[in-house]
C-alpha positions, 0 to 999 in steps of 0.5 A: 453374471446376468443374461441381457434382456432384448425386446419383444413386440404384440402388434396385435396387444400394442405390447413390450415386453423385456425379457432374457434372449434364448437362443433355444426359445425361439418362439414366445408367447403374447401373455395377453392374448397367446399371438405369438412375440416378436423378437424387436432388438435390445435397442427398441423403445416402444411407442406409447399404447394410445399411439396407433401412428406409431404401432402401423409405421412399426408394424410396417418396419417389423413386417419389412424385416428391420429392427433394432440391435444395437451396432458396434458404435451405439443405437440401431440407426434410424429407423422412420417415426412417422407414416408419411417417411415410411411412405417416402421410402417404400415409393423410392425402394419400389421407384428404383428396386431397391429392397424395402428393407434397405430404404427403410433405414435409409436416414434421407431419400434422394 
């Protein structure tokens, strides 16, 4: 049986690669620039390469520790898609003391 593939992202190149997941091989390098790839999960859909705002939003999410793994009921849940949504959630997190990763995946900000 073939192993399921998962997504890896190179932020400097703005490229996404689907590769088989292997626990023994944690570190993968980008074939273009040889920088480390970030494991983002199997439910990831990359933005277009030219959409710099979407890649900037993705960069904030990944640096905060947010990933795109499937859950038992479907996809990864809510993820902000614009820098405005990211700023709203980061402001909320600073105001309330909630961890950034948790605030970023909130569907609604009170």
